LOSE-24591 format. One record per residue (C-alpha): residue number from 1; residue in one letter; x, y, z. Coordinates in Angstrom, 1 decimal, padded with zeros to 4 digits, always signed. Example, Ala and Ser with C-alpha at 12.3 -4.5 7.8 and 13.67 -1.06 7.14 Angstrom:
2
atom i->1	aa->A	X->+012.3	Y->-004.5	Z->+007.8
atom i->2	aa->S	X->+013.7	Y->-001.1	Z->+007.1
! end
This chain:
280
atom i->1	aa->M	X->-006.9	Y->-016.6	Z->-010.7
atom i->2	aa->P	X->-004.8	Y->-015.6	Z->-007.7
atom i->3	aa->H	X->-001.2	Y->-016.8	Z->-007.6
atom i->4	aa->P	X->+001.1	Y->-017.4	Z->-004.6
atom i->5	aa->R	X->+003.7	Y->-014.6	Z->-004.5
atom i->6	aa->R	X->+006.6	Y->-014.1	Z->-002.1
atom i->7	aa->F	X->+005.6	Y->-011.7	Z->+000.7
atom i->8	aa->A	X->+007.3	Y->-009.9	Z->+003.6
atom i->9	aa->Q	X->+006.2	Y->-007.5	Z->+006.3
atom i->10	aa->V	X->+009.1	Y->-005.4	Z->+007.3
atom i->11	aa->D	X->+009.4	Y->-003.2	Z->+010.4
atom i->12	aa->V	X->+011.1	Y->+000.1	Z->+009.5
atom i->13	aa->F	X->+012.8	Y->+002.8	Z->+011.6
atom i->14	aa->S	X->+013.1	Y->+000.8	Z->+014.8
atom i->15	aa->S	X->+015.7	Y->-001.7	Z->+016.0
atom i->16	aa->A	X->+013.2	Y->-003.0	Z->+018.6
atom i->17	aa->P	X->+010.7	Y->-005.5	Z->+017.0
atom i->18	aa->Y	X->+007.2	Y->-004.2	Z->+016.5
atom i->19	aa->L	X->+008.0	Y->-000.6	Z->+017.5
atom i->20	aa->G	X->+008.7	Y->+000.8	Z->+014.0
atom i->21	aa->N	X->+006.4	Y->+001.3	Z->+011.0
atom i->22	aa->P	X->+005.4	Y->-001.9	Z->+009.2
atom i->23	aa->V	X->+005.1	Y->-002.1	Z->+005.4
atom i->24	aa->A	X->+003.6	Y->-005.1	Z->+003.5
atom i->25	aa->V	X->+005.8	Y->-006.0	Z->+000.5
atom i->26	aa->V	X->+004.4	Y->-008.2	Z->-002.3
atom i->27	aa->L	X->+007.4	Y->-009.4	Z->-004.3
atom i->28	aa->D	X->+007.0	Y->-010.9	Z->-007.8
atom i->29	aa->A	X->+004.1	Y->-008.6	Z->-008.4
atom i->30	aa->A	X->+004.3	Y->-008.6	Z->-012.3
atom i->31	aa->G	X->+000.8	Y->-009.0	Z->-013.9
atom i->32	aa->L	X->-001.2	Y->-007.3	Z->-011.1
atom i->33	aa->D	X->-003.5	Y->-004.5	Z->-012.2
atom i->34	aa->D	X->-004.1	Y->-001.2	Z->-010.3
atom i->35	aa->E	X->-007.4	Y->-002.3	Z->-008.9
atom i->36	aa->T	X->-006.0	Y->-005.5	Z->-007.4
atom i->37	aa->M	X->-003.1	Y->-003.6	Z->-005.8
atom i->38	aa->Q	X->-005.5	Y->-001.1	Z->-004.3
atom i->39	aa->R	X->-007.7	Y->-003.9	Z->-003.0
atom i->40	aa->V	X->-004.8	Y->-005.6	Z->-001.3
atom i->41	aa->A	X->-003.6	Y->-002.4	Z->+000.3
atom i->42	aa->R	X->-007.1	Y->-001.7	Z->+001.6
atom i->43	aa->W	X->-007.2	Y->-005.2	Z->+003.1
atom i->44	aa->T	X->-003.8	Y->-005.1	Z->+004.8
atom i->45	aa->N	X->-004.9	Y->-001.7	Z->+006.3
atom i->46	aa->L	X->-001.3	Y->-000.7	Z->+006.9
atom i->47	aa->S	X->-000.2	Y->+002.9	Z->+006.1
atom i->48	aa->E	X->+001.5	Y->+001.4	Z->+002.9
atom i->49	aa->T	X->+001.6	Y->-001.8	Z->+001.0
atom i->50	aa->T	X->+004.1	Y->-002.1	Z->-001.9
atom i->51	aa->F	X->+004.4	Y->-004.2	Z->-005.0
atom i->52	aa->V	X->+007.8	Y->-005.0	Z->-006.5
atom i->53	aa->L	X->+007.9	Y->-005.2	Z->-010.3
atom i->54	aa->P	X->+010.6	Y->-005.5	Z->-013.0
atom i->55	aa->A	X->+012.2	Y->-002.2	Z->-013.8
atom i->56	aa->T	X->+011.3	Y->-000.4	Z->-016.9
atom i->57	aa->N	X->+014.3	Y->+002.0	Z->-016.6
atom i->58	aa->P	X->+017.6	Y->+000.3	Z->-017.4
atom i->59	aa->K	X->+019.3	Y->+002.3	Z->-014.5
atom i->60	aa->A	X->+016.9	Y->+000.8	Z->-011.9
atom i->61	aa->D	X->+017.1	Y->-002.5	Z->-010.1
atom i->62	aa->Y	X->+013.3	Y->-002.8	Z->-009.7
atom i->63	aa->Q	X->+010.1	Y->-000.8	Z->-010.0
atom i->64	aa->L	X->+008.0	Y->-000.1	Z->-006.9
atom i->65	aa->R	X->+004.3	Y->+000.8	Z->-006.7
atom i->66	aa->I	X->+003.2	Y->+002.2	Z->-003.3
atom i->67	aa->F	X->-000.4	Y->+002.1	Z->-002.1
atom i->68	aa->T	X->-002.1	Y->+003.4	Z->+001.1
atom i->69	aa->P	X->-005.6	Y->+002.1	Z->+002.0
atom i->70	aa->G	X->-007.0	Y->+005.1	Z->+000.1
atom i->71	aa->R	X->-004.8	Y->+005.7	Z->-003.0
atom i->72	aa->E	X->-001.5	Y->+005.2	Z->-004.7
atom i->73	aa->L	X->+001.5	Y->+007.4	Z->-003.7
atom i->74	aa->A	X->+004.2	Y->+008.7	Z->-005.9
atom i->75	aa->F	X->+006.7	Y->+008.1	Z->-003.2
atom i->76	aa->G	X->+007.0	Y->+006.9	Z->+000.4
atom i->77	aa->G	X->+010.0	Y->+006.7	Z->+002.7
atom i->78	aa->H	X->+009.5	Y->+003.7	Z->+004.9
atom i->79	aa->P	X->+008.0	Y->+001.7	Z->+002.0
atom i->80	aa->T	X->+011.2	Y->+002.4	Z->+000.1
atom i->81	aa->L	X->+013.5	Y->+001.2	Z->+002.8
atom i->82	aa->G	X->+011.3	Y->-001.8	Z->+003.7
atom i->83	aa->S	X->+010.9	Y->-002.9	Z->+000.1
atom i->84	aa->A	X->+014.6	Y->-002.6	Z->-000.6
atom i->85	aa->H	X->+015.3	Y->-004.7	Z->+002.5
atom i->86	aa->A	X->+012.8	Y->-007.4	Z->+001.4
atom i->87	aa->W	X->+014.1	Y->-007.4	Z->-002.2
atom i->88	aa->L	X->+017.7	Y->-007.8	Z->-001.0
atom i->89	aa->E	X->+016.7	Y->-010.5	Z->+001.5
atom i->90	aa->H	X->+014.9	Y->-012.5	Z->-001.1
atom i->91	aa->G	X->+017.9	Y->-012.6	Z->-003.4
atom i->92	aa->G	X->+017.8	Y->-009.3	Z->-005.2
atom i->93	aa->V	X->+021.3	Y->-008.4	Z->-006.6
atom i->94	aa->P	X->+021.8	Y->-004.7	Z->-007.3
atom i->95	aa->G	X->+023.8	Y->-003.5	Z->-010.3
atom i->96	aa->D	X->+026.0	Y->-001.6	Z->-007.9
atom i->97	aa->A	X->+027.1	Y->-003.4	Z->-004.7
atom i->98	aa->E	X->+027.0	Y->-000.1	Z->-002.8
atom i->99	aa->R	X->+023.5	Y->+000.9	Z->-003.6
atom i->100	aa->V	X->+020.0	Y->-000.1	Z->-004.8
atom i->101	aa->V	X->+018.2	Y->+002.0	Z->-007.4
atom i->102	aa->Q	X->+014.4	Y->+002.0	Z->-007.1
atom i->103	aa->E	X->+012.2	Y->+003.2	Z->-009.9
atom i->104	aa->C	X->+008.9	Y->+004.8	Z->-008.7
atom i->105	aa->N	X->+006.5	Y->+007.5	Z->-009.7
atom i->106	aa->V	X->+008.9	Y->+010.3	Z->-008.6
atom i->107	aa->G	X->+011.7	Y->+008.8	Z->-010.7
atom i->108	aa->L	X->+014.8	Y->+007.0	Z->-009.6
atom i->109	aa->V	X->+015.5	Y->+006.8	Z->-005.8
atom i->110	aa->E	X->+018.9	Y->+005.6	Z->-004.5
atom i->111	aa->V	X->+019.1	Y->+003.4	Z->-001.4
atom i->112	aa->R	X->+022.5	Y->+002.9	Z->+000.2
atom i->113	aa->R	X->+023.7	Y->+000.3	Z->+002.6
atom i->114	aa->G	X->+026.0	Y->+001.2	Z->+005.5
atom i->115	aa->E	X->+026.4	Y->+001.2	Z->+009.3
atom i->116	aa->G	X->+023.8	Y->-001.5	Z->+009.7
atom i->117	aa->I	X->+021.0	Y->+000.5	Z->+008.2
atom i->118	aa->L	X->+019.5	Y->+001.4	Z->+004.8
atom i->119	aa->S	X->+019.2	Y->+005.1	Z->+003.8
atom i->120	aa->F	X->+017.4	Y->+006.6	Z->+000.8
atom i->121	aa->A	X->+018.4	Y->+009.8	Z->-001.0
atom i->122	aa->A	X->+015.6	Y->+012.3	Z->-000.5
atom i->123	aa->P	X->+013.9	Y->+013.1	Z->-003.8
atom i->124	aa->A	X->+013.4	Y->+016.7	Z->-004.9
atom i->125	aa->T	X->+010.3	Y->+018.4	Z->-003.5
atom i->126	aa->R	X->+007.5	Y->+019.1	Z->-005.8
atom i->127	aa->R	X->+006.3	Y->+022.0	Z->-003.7
atom i->128	aa->S	X->+008.1	Y->+024.1	Z->-001.1
atom i->129	aa->G	X->+007.8	Y->+027.6	Z->+000.4
atom i->130	aa->E	X->+005.6	Y->+028.8	Z->+003.3
atom i->131	aa->L	X->+002.0	Y->+027.9	Z->+003.6
atom i->132	aa->D	X->-000.4	Y->+030.7	Z->+002.7
atom i->133	aa->E	X->-002.0	Y->+032.3	Z->+005.8
atom i->134	aa->E	X->-005.5	Y->+031.1	Z->+005.1
atom i->135	aa->Y	X->-004.4	Y->+027.5	Z->+005.0
atom i->136	aa->L	X->-002.1	Y->+028.0	Z->+008.0
atom i->137	aa->D	X->-005.1	Y->+029.2	Z->+010.0
atom i->138	aa->Q	X->-006.9	Y->+026.1	Z->+009.0
atom i->139	aa->V	X->-004.0	Y->+023.9	Z->+010.2
atom i->140	aa->V	X->-003.7	Y->+025.8	Z->+013.4
atom i->141	aa->A	X->-007.4	Y->+025.4	Z->+014.1
atom i->142	aa->A	X->-007.3	Y->+021.6	Z->+013.3
atom i->143	aa->F	X->-004.3	Y->+021.2	Z->+015.6
atom i->144	aa->G	X->-006.1	Y->+023.1	Z->+018.4
atom i->145	aa->I	X->-003.1	Y->+025.4	Z->+019.0
atom i->146	aa->D	X->-002.5	Y->+029.2	Z->+019.0
atom i->147	aa->R	X->-001.0	Y->+030.8	Z->+015.9
atom i->148	aa->D	X->+001.9	Y->+032.1	Z->+018.0
atom i->149	aa->Q	X->+003.0	Y->+028.6	Z->+018.8
atom i->150	aa->V	X->+004.1	Y->+028.1	Z->+015.1
atom i->151	aa->V	X->+007.8	Y->+029.0	Z->+014.9
atom i->152	aa->S	X->+007.8	Y->+028.4	Z->+011.1
atom i->153	aa->H	X->+005.9	Y->+026.5	Z->+008.4
atom i->154	aa->Q	X->+006.5	Y->+025.0	Z->+005.0
atom i->155	aa->W	X->+005.1	Y->+023.0	Z->+002.1
atom i->156	aa->A	X->+007.4	Y->+019.9	Z->+002.2
atom i->157	aa->D	X->+005.8	Y->+017.9	Z->-000.6
atom i->158	aa->N	X->+007.9	Y->+015.2	Z->-002.3
atom i->159	aa->G	X->+004.9	Y->+013.3	Z->-003.6
atom i->160	aa->P	X->+002.4	Y->+012.7	Z->-000.8
atom i->161	aa->G	X->+001.6	Y->+016.5	Z->-000.3
atom i->162	aa->W	X->+003.0	Y->+017.3	Z->+003.1
atom i->163	aa->A	X->+002.4	Y->+020.6	Z->+004.8
atom i->164	aa->V	X->+004.4	Y->+021.0	Z->+008.0
atom i->165	aa->V	X->+004.5	Y->+023.4	Z->+011.0
atom i->166	aa->R	X->+007.4	Y->+023.7	Z->+013.4
atom i->167	aa->L	X->+006.5	Y->+024.2	Z->+017.1
atom i->168	aa->A	X->+009.0	Y->+025.4	Z->+019.7
atom i->169	aa->T	X->+009.2	Y->+022.1	Z->+021.7
atom i->170	aa->A	X->+008.9	Y->+018.3	Z->+021.3
atom i->171	aa->Q	X->+006.4	Y->+018.3	Z->+024.1
atom i->172	aa->E	X->+004.0	Y->+020.6	Z->+022.2
atom i->173	aa->V	X->+004.1	Y->+018.1	Z->+019.3
atom i->174	aa->L	X->+003.4	Y->+015.2	Z->+021.6
atom i->175	aa->D	X->+000.5	Y->+017.1	Z->+023.1
atom i->176	aa->L	X->-001.3	Y->+017.7	Z->+019.8
atom i->177	aa->E	X->-004.9	Y->+016.4	Z->+019.7
atom i->178	aa->P	X->-005.8	Y->+017.2	Z->+016.1
atom i->179	aa->D	X->-009.4	Y->+017.4	Z->+014.9
atom i->180	aa->L	X->-008.7	Y->+015.9	Z->+011.4
atom i->181	aa->S	X->-012.4	Y->+016.2	Z->+010.4
atom i->182	aa->Q	X->-011.6	Y->+019.9	Z->+009.8
atom i->183	aa->L	X->-009.1	Y->+019.0	Z->+007.1
atom i->184	aa->P	X->-010.2	Y->+015.5	Z->+005.9
atom i->185	aa->T	X->-008.1	Y->+015.5	Z->+002.7
atom i->186	aa->A	X->-004.9	Y->+017.0	Z->+004.2
atom i->187	aa->M	X->-001.4	Y->+015.6	Z->+004.7
atom i->188	aa->L	X->-000.1	Y->+017.4	Z->+007.8
atom i->189	aa->G	X->+003.1	Y->+017.3	Z->+009.9
atom i->190	aa->A	X->+004.5	Y->+018.8	Z->+013.0
atom i->191	aa->I	X->+008.0	Y->+019.0	Z->+014.4
atom i->192	aa->G	X->+009.4	Y->+020.3	Z->+017.6
atom i->193	aa->A	X->+012.9	Y->+020.3	Z->+019.2
atom i->194	aa->Y	X->+014.0	Y->+018.4	Z->+022.3
atom i->195	aa->P	X->+016.4	Y->+020.1	Z->+024.8
atom i->196	aa->Q	X->+020.1	Y->+020.0	Z->+023.9
atom i->197	aa->G	X->+021.7	Y->+016.8	Z->+025.0
atom i->198	aa->S	X->+018.6	Y->+014.7	Z->+024.4
atom i->199	aa->E	X->+018.8	Y->+011.4	Z->+022.6
atom i->200	aa->H	X->+017.0	Y->+012.9	Z->+019.6
atom i->201	aa->A	X->+017.0	Y->+016.4	Z->+018.2
atom i->202	aa->F	X->+013.3	Y->+016.5	Z->+017.3
atom i->203	aa->E	X->+009.9	Y->+014.8	Z->+017.8
atom i->204	aa->V	X->+007.8	Y->+014.5	Z->+014.6
atom i->205	aa->R	X->+004.2	Y->+013.5	Z->+014.0
atom i->206	aa->S	X->+002.6	Y->+012.9	Z->+010.6
atom i->207	aa->F	X->-001.2	Y->+013.0	Z->+010.0
atom i->208	aa->A	X->-002.5	Y->+011.6	Z->+006.7
atom i->209	aa->P	X->-006.3	Y->+011.6	Z->+006.6
atom i->210	aa->G	X->-006.1	Y->+012.4	Z->+002.9
atom i->211	aa->V	X->-004.9	Y->+008.8	Z->+002.2
atom i->212	aa->G	X->-006.9	Y->+007.1	Z->+005.0
atom i->213	aa->V	X->-004.2	Y->+007.1	Z->+007.6
atom i->214	aa->P	X->-005.1	Y->+009.3	Z->+010.6
atom i->215	aa->E	X->-001.5	Y->+009.2	Z->+012.0
atom i->216	aa->D	X->+001.5	Y->+007.5	Z->+010.4
atom i->217	aa->P	X->+003.7	Y->+005.9	Z->+013.0
atom i->218	aa->V	X->+007.0	Y->+006.8	Z->+011.5
atom i->219	aa->C	X->+007.2	Y->+008.7	Z->+008.2
atom i->220	aa->G	X->+010.2	Y->+008.7	Z->+005.9
atom i->221	aa->S	X->+008.9	Y->+010.9	Z->+003.2
atom i->222	aa->M	X->+008.0	Y->+013.8	Z->+005.5
atom i->223	aa->N	X->+011.2	Y->+013.5	Z->+007.4
atom i->224	aa->A	X->+013.0	Y->+013.6	Z->+004.1
atom i->225	aa->S	X->+011.5	Y->+016.9	Z->+002.9
atom i->226	aa->V	X->+011.6	Y->+018.4	Z->+006.4
atom i->227	aa->G	X->+015.3	Y->+017.5	Z->+006.5
atom i->228	aa->Q	X->+015.8	Y->+019.4	Z->+003.2
atom i->229	aa->W	X->+014.0	Y->+022.4	Z->+004.6
atom i->230	aa->L	X->+015.9	Y->+022.5	Z->+007.9
atom i->231	aa->V	X->+019.3	Y->+022.0	Z->+006.3
atom i->232	aa->R	X->+018.6	Y->+024.5	Z->+003.5
atom i->233	aa->T	X->+017.5	Y->+027.3	Z->+006.0
atom i->234	aa->G	X->+020.4	Y->+026.6	Z->+008.4
atom i->235	aa->A	X->+018.0	Y->+025.5	Z->+011.2
atom i->236	aa->V	X->+020.2	Y->+022.5	Z->+011.9
atom i->237	aa->P	X->+024.0	Y->+022.4	Z->+011.6
atom i->238	aa->G	X->+024.3	Y->+018.9	Z->+010.1
atom i->239	aa->A	X->+023.2	Y->+015.4	Z->+010.8
atom i->240	aa->Y	X->+020.5	Y->+014.8	Z->+013.4
atom i->241	aa->T	X->+018.0	Y->+012.1	Z->+014.5
atom i->242	aa->V	X->+014.3	Y->+012.2	Z->+014.9
atom i->243	aa->S	X->+011.9	Y->+010.4	Z->+017.3
atom i->244	aa->Q	X->+008.5	Y->+009.5	Z->+016.0
atom i->245	aa->G	X->+005.6	Y->+007.3	Z->+017.0
atom i->246	aa->A	X->+005.5	Y->+007.7	Z->+020.8
atom i->247	aa->R	X->+001.9	Y->+008.7	Z->+020.9
atom i->248	aa->L	X->+001.1	Y->+005.4	Z->+019.0
atom i->249	aa->G	X->+003.2	Y->+003.2	Z->+021.3
atom i->250	aa->R	X->+006.1	Y->+003.1	Z->+018.8
atom i->251	aa->A	X->+009.7	Y->+004.0	Z->+019.1
atom i->252	aa->G	X->+010.7	Y->+005.2	Z->+015.7
atom i->253	aa->S	X->+014.2	Y->+006.6	Z->+015.1
atom i->254	aa->V	X->+015.1	Y->+008.3	Z->+011.8
atom i->255	aa->T	X->+018.6	Y->+009.5	Z->+010.9
atom i->256	aa->I	X->+019.0	Y->+012.6	Z->+008.7
atom i->257	aa->T	X->+022.4	Y->+013.0	Z->+007.1
atom i->258	aa->P	X->+023.3	Y->+015.7	Z->+004.6
atom i->259	aa->D	X->+026.1	Y->+015.0	Z->+002.1
atom i->260	aa->A	X->+028.6	Y->+017.7	Z->+001.0
atom i->261	aa->D	X->+026.7	Y->+017.9	Z->-002.3
atom i->262	aa->G	X->+023.5	Y->+018.8	Z->-000.5
atom i->263	aa->T	X->+021.9	Y->+015.3	Z->-000.8
atom i->264	aa->I	X->+019.8	Y->+014.4	Z->+002.3
atom i->265	aa->W	X->+020.0	Y->+010.8	Z->+003.3
atom i->266	aa->V	X->+017.1	Y->+009.4	Z->+005.4
atom i->267	aa->G	X->+018.0	Y->+006.2	Z->+007.2
atom i->268	aa->G	X->+016.8	Y->+003.7	Z->+009.8
atom i->269	aa->A	X->+016.7	Y->+000.1	Z->+010.9
atom i->270	aa->T	X->+014.8	Y->-002.5	Z->+008.8
atom i->271	aa->T	X->+013.7	Y->-006.0	Z->+010.1
atom i->272	aa->T	X->+011.5	Y->-008.6	Z->+008.4
atom i->273	aa->L	X->+009.0	Y->-009.8	Z->+011.0
atom i->274	aa->F	X->+006.6	Y->-011.8	Z->+008.9
atom i->275	aa->A	X->+007.6	Y->-013.7	Z->+005.7
atom i->276	aa->G	X->+005.8	Y->-016.2	Z->+003.5
atom i->277	aa->T	X->+003.4	Y->-016.2	Z->+000.6
atom i->278	aa->A	X->+000.6	Y->-013.9	Z->-000.4
atom i->279	aa->L	X->-002.2	Y->-015.3	Z->-002.6
atom i->280	aa->V	X->-002.8	Y->-012.4	Z->-005.1
! end
């Protein structure tokens, strides 16, 4: 029998209501099986729906399961921030006042509070390095661009499977009209720079047909691994901000902040817009 469970829908990566990326968070999710979680995620039809469970690792404050309409993810960025926000707002007390520790399928992920936002520590990439030329040709064809528009490219996979190309300008990213039928199982991203002096350093877009999400409005996981890539290669001198979601009528803003020890922190605003009870 379904039971009433605390529920929140949190807008992530925008300080303006309804202009970020929503995540549905089912709190008190103990006892739910995988099939039920996937069914709920398919029904909400958001890019991600999460389920908060008791931690199994003694170092964690809670365990998080993350589902898209198509499958479970090992990690997700905006689901991590939105779920941490909902957990704290509904009375969660972390073991450390400065941070929340989330247990998920990539291990333990730290979330810190500060400067009015939540930020997560980017997990290690599972796959990095340049795309092979054959796959890059497929990505270029799907994006409808010329090969010489690609400034650089990289596997930026910290769980979802992202492959990312860097274009010369933000406008080129905004102009993309991808034919995702050419790569129906892919997880693809594009990033391009704004002129110096702009509000944001880059425009980013994330396409996830592989999990049933043609375009993710604002994507924390991809920005995390792209941040690791850009900082590691010296393409950026330090902290920067990203704009994402404009083509979908959103106004996402993502902060990327490298620590001295090399940790990349990915942050943004989080606001609960719907709260109540889910019957699951």
